[in-house]
C-alpha positions as CSV (number, residue, x, y, z in Angstrom):
1,M,14.8,12.2,-9.3
2,N,15.4,13.0,-6.0
3,D,18.2,11.7,-3.7
4,S,16.1,9.6,-1.4
5,L,17.5,7.6,1.5
6,I,17.5,4.3,0.0
7,K,19.7,5.6,-3.2
8,M,22.3,7.5,-0.7
9,L,22.5,4.1,1.5
10,I,23.5,2.1,-1.6
11,L,26.0,4.6,-2.6
12,Y,27.2,4.4,1.2
13,C,27.5,0.8,0.7
14,L,29.0,0.9,-2.5
15,H,31.7,3.1,-1.1
16,R,32.7,0.8,2.1
17,I,32.7,-2.2,-0.5
18,D,34.8,-0.6,-3.2
19,R,34.3,-2.9,-5.9
20,Q,35.3,-5.9,-3.9
21,R,31.6,-7.0,-4.5
22,T,29.1,-6.9,-7.0
23,I,26.0,-4.4,-6.9
24,F,23.9,-7.3,-5.6
25,S,25.8,-8.1,-2.3
26,I,24.3,-4.2,-1.3
27,F,20.5,-5.8,-2.1
28,H,21.6,-8.9,-0.1
29,L,22.7,-7.1,3.0
30,L,19.6,-4.4,3.3
31,K,17.5,-7.5,2.6
32,G,18.8,-9.5,5.6
33,K,20.1,-12.7,3.4
34,K,21.4,-15.2,6.1
35,S,24.2,-16.7,3.9
36,A,27.6,-16.9,5.2
37,Q,28.8,-14.4,2.3
38,T,26.4,-11.8,3.2
39,I,27.2,-12.1,6.9
40,Q,30.8,-11.8,6.6
41,D,30.1,-8.8,4.1
42,A,28.4,-7.0,6.7
43,H,31.3,-7.3,9.0
44,F,34.2,-6.9,6.6
45,F,33.1,-3.6,5.2
46,Q,31.6,-1.8,8.4
47,L,27.6,-2.5,7.2
48,T,26.5,-4.5,10.0
49,N,24.2,-1.7,11.2
50,L,22.5,-1.8,7.8
51,F,21.8,-5.6,7.8
52,H,18.2,-6.3,7.7
53,T,16.9,-3.0,7.3
54,F,14.6,-3.0,4.1
55,T,13.7,-6.5,3.8
56,D,10.6,-5.5,1.6
57,L,13.1,-4.3,-1.1
58,T,12.7,-6.2,-4.1
59,R,15.3,-7.0,-6.5
60,T,13.3,-5.3,-9.5
61,E,12.9,-2.1,-7.2
62,F,16.7,-2.1,-6.3
63,E,17.6,-2.3,-10.0
64,E,15.6,0.3,-11.0
65,L,17.3,2.2,-8.2
66,V,20.6,1.2,-9.5
67,L,19.6,2.3,-13.0
68,E,18.5,5.7,-11.9
69,M,21.7,6.4,-10.2
70,E,23.6,5.4,-13.2
71,K,21.7,8.3,-15.5
72,Q,21.9,10.8,-12.6
73,G,25.8,10.3,-13.2
74,Y,26.3,9.1,-9.5
75,L,27.4,5.7,-10.6
76,E,29.9,4.1,-13.0
77,G,29.5,0.4,-14.2
78,F,32.1,-2.1,-14.6
79,P,32.2,-5.8,-15.7
80,H,30.7,-8.7,-13.8
81,Q,27.9,-6.5,-12.2
82,S,30.6,-4.5,-10.5
83,F,30.1,-0.3,-9.7
84,R,31.9,2.4,-7.8
85,L,31.0,6.1,-7.2
86,T,31.6,8.8,-9.2
87,S,33.0,12.2,-7.9
88,D,29.4,13.6,-8.0
89,G,27.8,10.6,-6.4
90,Y,30.5,10.8,-3.6
91,K,29.8,14.4,-3.4
92,H,25.7,14.0,-3.0
93,M,26.2,11.1,-0.1
94,E,28.5,13.1,1.6
95,L,26.1,16.2,1.3
96,F,22.9,14.0,2.2
97,F,24.4,12.1,5.3
98,E,25.7,15.7,6.8
99,K,22.3,16.7,6.8
100,Q,20.5,13.3,7.5
101,P,23.0,11.1,9.3
102,I,22.7,7.4,9.7
103,P,21.3,7.0,13.4
104,M,24.2,5.7,15.6
105,S,21.4,3.3,17.4
106,L,21.1,1.3,14.3
107,N,22.4,-2.3,14.7
108,G,20.5,-4.5,12.1
109,W,22.9,-7.7,12.6
110,K,22.8,-7.8,16.4
111,F,19.1,-7.3,16.5
112,H,17.6,-8.4,13.5
113,Q,16.1,-11.6,14.9
114,V,14.1,-9.6,17.6
115,T,13.3,-6.2,16.0
116,E,10.1,-7.4,14.6
117,L,9.0,-9.7,17.6
118,F,10.1,-7.2,20.5
119,W,7.6,-4.3,18.6
120,E,4.8,-7.1,18.1
121,R,4.8,-7.9,22.0
122,L,5.3,-3.8,22.8
123,S,2.5,-2.9,20.2
124,L,0.1,-5.7,21.9
125,A,0.9,-5.3,25.5
126,V,0.4,-1.7,25.4
127,Q,-2.8,-2.0,23.9
128,V,-4.2,-4.9,26.4
129,V,-2.8,-3.5,29.5
130,S,-4.3,0.2,28.5
131,H,-7.7,-1.5,28.1
132,L,-7.3,-3.6,31.1
133,K,-6.4,-0.5,33.0
134,S,-9.4,0.9,31.9
135,W,-11.8,-2.0,32.4
136,D,-12.7,-2.3,28.9
137,S,-12.4,-5.7,27.4
138,K,-14.6,-5.3,24.3
139,F,-11.7,-4.7,21.8
140,I,-10.0,-6.1,18.7
141,P,-6.4,-6.9,19.3
142,I,-3.8,-5.0,17.2
143,Q,-1.8,-8.3,16.8
144,R,-3.4,-11.4,15.5
145,K,-0.8,-13.9,15.9
146,K,-2.0,-16.6,18.3
147,E,1.5,-17.3,19.6
148,L,1.4,-13.8,20.7
149,H,-1.6,-13.9,22.6
150,S,-0.4,-16.8,24.1
151,W,2.9,-15.1,25.2
152,L,0.8,-12.0,26.6
153,K,-1.2,-14.3,29.2
154,G,2.1,-15.6,30.4
155,F,3.7,-12.1,30.6
156,I,0.9,-10.7,32.6
157,Q,1.1,-14.0,34.8
158,R,5.2,-13.4,35.1
159,T,4.8,-9.9,36.3
160,G,2.8,-10.7,39.2
161,L,1.4,-7.4,39.3
162,N,-2.6,-6.4,38.8
163,R,-3.9,-4.1,36.1
164,E,-3.2,-1.0,37.6
165,E,-0.1,-1.4,38.8
166,L,1.4,-3.0,35.6
167,G,0.1,-0.1,33.5
168,V,1.8,2.2,35.7
169,K,5.0,0.3,35.7
170,L,5.0,-0.4,32.1
171,Y,4.3,3.4,31.5
172,E,7.4,4.5,33.6
173,E,9.8,1.9,32.2
174,L,8.9,3.3,28.5
175,V,9.2,6.9,29.6
176,D,12.8,6.1,31.2
177,C,14.2,4.0,28.4
178,L,13.4,6.6,26.1
179,E,13.6,10.1,27.7
180,E,17.6,9.8,27.1
181,Y,17.2,9.0,23.3
182,K,18.3,12.2,21.2
183,E,19.1,10.9,17.8
184,N,15.2,11.1,16.9
185,D,11.8,12.2,18.3
186,P,10.4,9.3,20.6
187,S,7.0,10.0,18.7
188,L,8.2,7.6,16.0
189,L,6.9,4.8,18.3
190,V,4.4,6.6,20.3
191,L,2.4,7.2,17.2
192,R,2.0,4.1,16.3
193,L,0.6,2.8,19.4
194,T,-2.9,1.8,20.4
195,G,-4.3,2.2,23.6
196,Y,-7.9,2.7,25.1
197,Q,-9.6,5.2,22.9
198,I,-6.5,5.7,20.8
199,I,-5.8,4.2,17.4
200,G,-2.3,3.8,16.5
201,L,-1.0,5.3,13.3
202,T,0.1,3.1,10.4
203,T,3.8,3.3,9.0
204,R,2.5,5.7,6.2
205,Q,0.3,7.7,8.6
206,A,3.3,8.0,10.9
207,A,5.5,9.4,8.2
208,E,3.2,11.8,7.2
209,K,2.5,13.1,10.7
210,M,6.3,13.4,11.1
211,N,6.8,15.2,7.7
212,V,9.2,12.7,6.5
213,D,9.0,9.7,3.7
214,N,8.5,6.3,4.4
215,D,12.3,5.1,4.0
216,T,13.3,7.6,6.2
217,Y,10.4,6.8,8.7
218,Q,11.5,3.0,8.5
219,L,15.1,3.6,9.3
220,R,14.3,5.9,11.9
221,F,11.9,3.7,13.8
222,I,13.9,0.6,13.7
223,A,17.0,2.7,14.9
224,L,14.7,3.6,17.9
225,I,13.7,-0.3,18.6
226,H,17.5,-1.1,18.4
227,Y,18.2,1.8,21.2
228,M,15.7,0.6,23.3
229,L,16.8,-3.3,22.8
230,E,20.2,-2.1,23.4
231,N,19.2,0.1,26.5
232,I,17.1,-3.0,28.1
233,Q,20.0,-5.4,27.7
234,E,22.7,-3.4,29.0
235,N,20.3,-2.2,31.9
236,P,18.1,-5.1,32.4
237,T,17.5,-4.5,36.5
238,D,16.1,-1.1,35.2
239,Y,13.7,-2.5,33.3
240,P,12.1,-5.8,35.1
241,I,8.8,-5.5,32.7
242,L,10.6,-4.5,29.3
243,R,13.1,-7.3,29.7
244,L,10.3,-9.8,29.3
245,F,9.7,-8.8,25.7
246,V,13.0,-9.7,24.0
247,T,13.0,-13.5,24.3
248,E,11.7,-16.1,26.7
249,D,15.3,-16.3,28.3
250,N,15.9,-12.7,28.3
251,E,18.7,-13.1,26.0
252,I,19.8,-11.5,22.7
253,F,22.3,-13.5,20.6
254,P,22.9,-12.3,16.8
255,L,23.9,-16.0,15.6
256,T,21.9,-17.4,13.4
257,H,19.8,-20.6,14.6
258,S,22.1,-23.2,12.9
259,A,25.3,-21.7,14.0
260,K,24.1,-21.9,17.5
261,K,23.7,-25.4,17.1
262,T,27.1,-25.7,15.3
263,Y,28.5,-23.4,18.3
264,D,26.9,-25.9,21.0
265,L,28.7,-28.8,19.3
266,L,31.9,-27.2,19.2
267,K,32.2,-26.2,23.2
268,K,31.4,-29.8,23.7
269,G,34.8,-30.6,21.6
270,F,33.7,-32.2,18.3
271,F,35.6,-31.5,15.5
272,I,34.1,-30.1,11.8
273,E,34.0,-33.4,10.4
274,E,32.1,-34.8,13.2
275,I,29.7,-32.1,13.6
276,A,29.1,-32.3,9.9
277,R,28.0,-36.0,10.6
278,I,26.1,-35.3,13.5
279,R,24.0,-32.6,11.9
280,R,23.8,-34.0,8.3
281,L,25.6,-31.0,6.8
282,K,28.4,-30.3,4.8
283,S,31.8,-29.6,6.0
284,N,31.8,-26.1,4.4
285,T,28.5,-25.4,6.0
286,I,30.1,-26.0,9.3
287,E,33.2,-23.9,8.2
288,D,30.5,-20.8,7.4
289,H,29.2,-21.2,11.1
290,I,32.7,-21.2,12.3
291,V,33.6,-18.0,10.7
292,E,29.8,-16.4,11.7
293,I,30.7,-17.3,15.4
294,S,34.7,-15.6,15.0
295,L,32.8,-12.6,13.4
296,N,30.6,-12.0,16.5
297,S,33.0,-13.3,19.3
298,S,36.0,-11.7,19.7
299,S,36.9,-13.9,22.4
300,F,36.6,-17.2,20.1
301,D,39.8,-19.0,19.6
302,I,40.7,-19.7,15.9
303,S,43.8,-21.1,16.8
304,S,42.6,-24.5,16.7
305,F,41.5,-24.1,13.1
306,V,44.8,-21.9,12.1
307,S,47.9,-22.0,13.7
308,T,49.3,-18.6,15.2
309,E,52.2,-19.1,12.9
310,K,49.8,-19.3,9.9
311,Q,47.7,-16.6,11.2
312,K,50.5,-14.2,11.1
313,L,51.4,-15.2,7.6
314,I,47.9,-14.8,6.5
315,L,47.8,-11.3,8.1
316,D,50.8,-10.3,5.9
317,A,49.4,-11.6,2.7
318,I,46.1,-10.0,3.5
319,M,47.9,-6.4,4.3
320,A,50.0,-7.1,0.9
321,S,47.1,-7.9,-1.4
322,N,45.1,-4.5,0.4
323,S,41.9,-6.5,-0.5
324,K,39.4,-8.8,1.3
325,Q,38.7,-10.7,-1.8
326,L,39.9,-14.3,-1.1
327,K,41.1,-15.0,-4.6
328,Q,43.7,-11.9,-4.1
329,I,44.5,-12.6,-0.6
330,R,45.5,-16.5,-1.7
331,Q,47.8,-15.4,-4.6
332,F,50.3,-14.1,-1.7
333,I,49.9,-17.2,0.2
334,P,48.9,-20.4,-1.9
335,D,49.0,-23.0,1.0
336,A,46.3,-21.4,3.0
337,N,42.7,-22.4,2.0
338,Y,39.5,-20.2,2.1
339,F,38.4,-21.2,5.2
340,E,41.9,-20.1,7.0
341,I,41.9,-16.8,5.4
342,R,38.2,-16.2,6.1
343,L,38.8,-17.0,9.8
344,V,41.7,-14.6,9.7
345,L,39.7,-11.8,8.1
346,T,37.3,-11.7,11.3
347,R,40.4,-11.2,13.5
348,V,41.4,-8.1,11.1
349,G,37.9,-7.6,10.1
350,E,37.4,-3.7,9.6
351,K,41.1,-2.4,10.0
352,I,42.1,-2.9,6.4
């Protein structure tokens, strides 16, 4: 049984959570489950980069991988679906990532809502612009979704460029965006693109072409897309064409859709109970949204929910417990509720 990337990533995540969560918390993280617990775990255990990176992974496949690693002696099982790395498992994980590091540009949480959309728009635009530039209108679009075709028409109109100019500008921006990318070969993306008299490769074909397994290719491909998104976001004036591929308002925002709505109401001065009533949700759900907002915005003021004095007491309890498990922390400060502890954890986050 080989030390595959997905196995080593599971070991890496297990090492991070250090038996403070069940093994299935890792499954939910890699799948990109948008629950309050999974989002918090991603931040608390410094795993936001891996969020939503293996969406096709099934629970059965995950369980089989865990069982294989147990048989290999990489994992040691404990009650309540808890595992930890053996010394042998840690050694294999370290050696694996020394040779094949997790891409620094990978940022699953920040870009999980726009990664697929960006790729779909980019692949369709490259194909269409390439054929337009060659005056060939007889081709089958690589993307079939009607909303993508509608977006493309609007995109071409918004650029205000003729077919020749658009082809040149798009090519120049792509080259400029990718030429500084040193982590991996830009062929990861280029091989997938379809254009005039060029048929893009499938994921499996591209992986074979680059002599890597499918999981490795997938992670590197996603990391490359994230690099592009980060580059475009940080330098929008350098990419007037590519920035139109992100969202309709050219904004990348990592909050879930529901949390955004709650945030809008918070900024208007509504309290938790009022927001719950307006949105017809439970107060606990609104609290989950507030924790998510705090995780994603260091400037978000939590003092209206937890007094400064109480924040200090909770912080002392967190340090004393040396844990990110709410029950353990609360044993040191029983007059604090779980919502208050979770909020303070967003401020210490990855420091403990």
